[in-house]
DOGULUM-984266 format. One record per residue (C-alpha): residue number from 1; residue in three letters; x, y, z. Coordinates in nm, 4 decimals. Layout:
<nodes>
[NUM, "ALA", [X, Y, Z]]
...
</nodes>
This chain:
<nodes>
[1, "UNK", [0.8178, 0.7597, 1.9072]]
[2, "UNK", [0.7901, 0.4580, 2.0770]]
[3, "UNK", [0.5289, 0.1992, 2.0940]]
[4, "UNK", [0.3626, 0.2929, 2.3977]]
[5, "UNK", [0.3379, 0.6511, 2.2630]]
[6, "UNK", [0.1591, 0.5169, 1.9292]]
[7, "UNK", [-0.0799, 0.3623, 2.1168]]
[8, "UNK", [-0.1778, 0.6328, 2.3147]]
[9, "UNK", [-0.2602, 0.8335, 2.0000]]
[10, "UNK", [-0.4230, 0.5162, 1.8971]]
[11, "UNK", [-0.6557, 0.4814, 2.1267]]
[12, "UNK", [-0.7311, 0.8640, 2.1841]]
[13, "UNK", [-0.7603, 0.8660, 1.8032]]
[14, "UNK", [-1.0390, 0.5208, 1.8385]]
[15, "UNK", [-1.2044, 0.6233, 2.1298]]
[16, "UNK", [-1.3681, 0.9472, 1.9103]]
[17, "UNK", [-1.4663, 1.2687, 2.1103]]
[18, "UNK", [-1.6370, 1.0310, 2.3903]]
[19, "UNK", [-1.2705, 0.9418, 2.5294]]
[20, "UNK", [-1.3346, 0.5889, 2.5656]]
[21, "UNK", [-1.1011, 0.4295, 2.8389]]
[22, "UNK", [-1.0760, 0.0710, 2.9609]]
[23, "UNK", [-0.9544, -0.2812, 2.7982]]
[24, "UNK", [-1.1270, -0.2279, 2.5157]]
[25, "UNK", [-0.9039, 0.1105, 2.3868]]
[26, "UNK", [-0.6450, -0.0026, 2.5599]]
[27, "UNK", [-0.6736, -0.3453, 2.3433]]
[28, "UNK", [-0.7096, -0.1269, 2.0043]]
[29, "UNK", [-0.4460, 0.0851, 2.0437]]
[30, "UNK", [-0.1742, -0.1869, 2.0887]]
[31, "UNK", [-0.3205, -0.4019, 1.8198]]
[32, "UNK", [-0.3292, -0.0360, 1.5775]]
[33, "UNK", [0.0614, 0.0360, 1.7339]]
[34, "UNK", [0.1869, -0.3525, 1.6503]]
[35, "UNK", [0.0286, -0.3431, 1.3012]]
[36, "UNK", [0.1958, 0.0053, 1.2637]]
[37, "UNK", [0.5113, -0.1167, 1.3465]]
[38, "UNK", [0.5189, -0.4610, 1.1019]]
[39, "UNK", [0.4127, -0.2843, 0.8562]]
[40, "UNK", [0.7454, -0.0475, 0.8866]]
[41, "UNK", [0.9621, -0.3641, 0.9062]]
[42, "UNK", [0.7950, -0.4567, 0.6848]]
[43, "UNK", [0.8629, -0.1771, 0.4299]]
[44, "UNK", [1.2571, -0.1134, 0.5104]]
[45, "UNK", [1.3126, -0.4901, 0.4561]]
[46, "UNK", [1.1810, -0.4513, 0.0847]]
[47, "UNK", [1.3388, -0.1492, 0.0708]]
[48, "UNK", [1.7139, -0.2799, 0.1912]]
[49, "UNK", [1.6064, -0.6011, -0.0851]]
[50, "UNK", [1.5564, -0.3428, -0.3629]]
[51, "UNK", [1.8356, -0.1489, -0.3140]]
[52, "UNK", [2.0803, -0.4637, -0.3214]]
[53, "UNK", [1.9281, -0.4751, -0.7156]]
[54, "UNK", [2.1442, -0.3178, -0.9929]]
[55, "UNK", [1.8839, -0.0972, -1.2248]]
[56, "UNK", [2.0947, -0.1969, -1.5105]]
[57, "UNK", [2.0329, -0.5196, -1.4935]]
[58, "UNK", [1.7313, -0.6874, -1.7021]]
[59, "UNK", [1.5751, -0.9077, -1.4514]]
[60, "UNK", [1.6569, -0.6946, -1.1692]]
[61, "UNK", [1.4666, -0.3874, -1.3268]]
[62, "UNK", [1.1317, -0.6380, -1.3836]]
[63, "UNK", [1.1484, -0.7037, -1.0318]]
[64, "UNK", [1.2307, -0.3457, -0.9149]]
[65, "UNK", [0.8916, -0.2696, -1.1311]]
[66, "UNK", [0.6714, -0.5610, -0.9691]]
[67, "UNK", [0.7704, -0.4923, -0.6698]]
[68, "UNK", [0.6710, -0.1456, -0.6728]]
[69, "UNK", [0.3446, -0.1625, -0.8646]]
[70, "UNK", [0.2096, -0.4398, -0.6956]]
[71, "UNK", [0.3318, -0.3628, -0.2863]]
[72, "UNK", [0.3531, -0.0182, -0.3253]]
[73, "UNK", [0.1190, 0.1248, -0.5725]]
[74, "UNK", [-0.1393, -0.1459, -0.6181]]
[75, "UNK", [-0.4245, 0.1173, -0.6577]]
[76, "UNK", [-0.2781, 0.3575, -0.8732]]
[77, "UNK", [-0.1106, 0.0730, -1.1381]]
[78, "UNK", [-0.4720, -0.0791, -1.1215]]
[79, "UNK", [-0.6684, 0.2302, -1.2381]]
[80, "UNK", [-0.3855, 0.3677, -1.4651]]
[81, "UNK", [-0.4411, -0.0524, -1.6633]]
[82, "UNK", [-0.8116, 0.0308, -1.6386]]
[83, "UNK", [-0.8387, 0.3574, -1.8110]]
[84, "UNK", [-0.5716, 0.2976, -2.0633]]
[85, "UNK", [-0.7285, 0.0478, -2.1551]]
[86, "UNK", [-1.1231, 0.1659, -2.1461]]
[87, "UNK", [-0.9596, 0.4835, -2.3477]]
[88, "UNK", [-0.8021, 0.2228, -2.5914]]
[89, "UNK", [-1.1353, 0.0687, -2.6446]]
[90, "UNK", [-1.3637, 0.3473, -2.6564]]
[91, "UNK", [-1.2290, 0.4574, -2.9845]]
[92, "UNK", [-1.4795, 0.4015, -3.2540]]
[93, "UNK", [-1.2762, 0.2420, -3.5267]]
[94, "UNK", [-1.1504, 0.0170, -3.2853]]
[95, "UNK", [-1.4917, -0.0776, -3.1165]]
[96, "UNK", [-1.6200, -0.1537, -3.4106]]
[97, "UNK", [-1.3423, -0.3888, -3.4874]]
[98, "UNK", [-1.3525, -0.5731, -3.1520]]
[99, "UNK", [-1.7515, -0.5894, -3.2113]]
[100, "UNK", [-1.7315, -0.7678, -3.5515]]
</nodes>
């Protein structure tokens, strides 16, 4: 799919059932298509950078983990940390020690 096809799809999706046309819908479609192309290009750049790293090297492993947790799955990483901390501090023995 080219940028023109994406723009047409985006304009149709943003227009809703009313089938909005005009410069506003065209601009919204163009902006959405540009955003999608930018995201695609940035993800490909990250993928190429990560493919060049060696997973057996500790520094490269740290870079891979940081990139994946902060750029690819930020919400999942944050929720995992929050659930882990909540579960840890919800244990009565730990809570009583921390409360003292």
